[in-house]
C-alpha angles and dihedrals in degrees: 000000000000123000091247091058092048090050091051091052092051091049091050093049092048091049092050092049091049091050091051091050091050091051091050093049089047089052093051092050090048092054090047090063098035133062110249103202113191109206099207134023122161100201093128091058092044089056092046089055096043100131100209091054115002113215093357107139091185094055091044093059112184095187084089132033111309114253124257115346094342111145101195132069136133099261091051094043088056092046089051093054093239112173102173138009139196101218107211112229092199125189115184115235088212089068116113093251141282092106096164093051092049090045092055089049091053093047089050091049093050093048091049090052090054092045094048092062105039091158089062110027134046123188110233132192100181140034088251090058090050089055090047091052089052092052088052090054093250134123109251110230128205129169127235125194112219107211134019091231084085093074091057091217092303124128086191089062089048090054092047091052090052090053089054092057105272110148102174137027125199102223094221139003123200094316131060116254120218087262108033142038123242124217094232103051121079134238106030112247104198108018089244122318126000119222088267089051089055088051089054090055092048092050091049088053090050092050096045093244114145116242107233116202102185110123092022127121117254093252089052088051092050094047093048093050090048092052101037119096090190131060115278126215138209100215096196118003141112140211117290091205089069099034118026104215128126092242092065130085123254118231094244088061093045089055088059093062100081093059092044095042092231131152131224106210105205115226129219098217108130093219092058099046104038122057092209090053092043091055087059097037100051096061088047091053093047093049091048094050092048093052102035100060111126095357126134124254093263094046093050091049091051091050091050093049091048092052092044093051093059095046125088114202121208118236118269128190137214087252090071091061091047089052091058091048090051091047092054089049090052094049103035108009135252093285091070103055130096140158124259110168103180090213114179088018094083141022105215117081139163115264106270095026101070098126145005093281092068105068090106090064091063093048090048088055091052091046089055087052091057102259115161123238089241093057093043091054089053095054093041092063112308094095097049091045089053090049090050092050090050091050089051090051091050090050092051091051094047093047092051091050 
């Protein structure tokens, strides 16, 4: 190869690197002036399972880098430009029982995390309070229940959870409830929502609690959107058209979002955004669910780690997440896309999206694809804040009536 050709290659590589740097700096500045609202972060569960001191928020100090494989701490949240978070107060349906007790413990844990770092976090109950937290330089914090089994068939429990700060509930997790079908349990039990399940959706509308349809079966999604007078969300899902896995959302459901006003918050989990990774992940999930039923927290964690150790995941890139975002834009429009990472709820991530500091990498990828700042601000948090405001307006109307 001649010297001239070598020189041209170096110039091309330098130009490409400079362009990448400009996109990343652009992304960071965009997030500085927007509210990046992550739809799903499992830090409370990560702390509950912290082996040296389970549930100890003092021992699991997020003022510095989180211990072990933890993906969330204050320095990295700040580096990632995060402006608001739905902290998942997850309770596994595979647990041996006592869901309401465990749910109260997880809500208490999440609230104590927020209260321990008042210079960083601010508990919020409305979209307005999220915006106020941002103006104060803090990360607005809302709580999201992951799985309707936690209400134990009680609308009274649902109302109590709302009073404790819960602002969305995922209708199912990886098991059917007595009133709604999950995506991950075969065969379907109800064909969607039962009449009581529809009542749950109506009461969530009346309270102003967002209906979250991640983890639900497609018929549950369709029934909930049909019944709900307020926008629904998918707090951490992706498009089934690009990755065929039960946890993802079919296109016919995505097309229902514009009329409903809902938002699909695209997740980063490798096994939900890459078909190659999904083909490895799905058997893992099925084995885990078959073995974890009725086991204690420590036993379930050991089962998960055993399965994970014998599984090799294929590499996935940031581009795969961007592809899902662009697919949702194509099917439903830019007003119905959000971001729902699922950090600390999984262990397999695309290269460049391994923890909460890396949100700018995704936005840089979209900038390189020609996305406008206006549209990027919508998917960062504008869309989910709009959905939340609409849900609050619906609740006000229903309560007055």
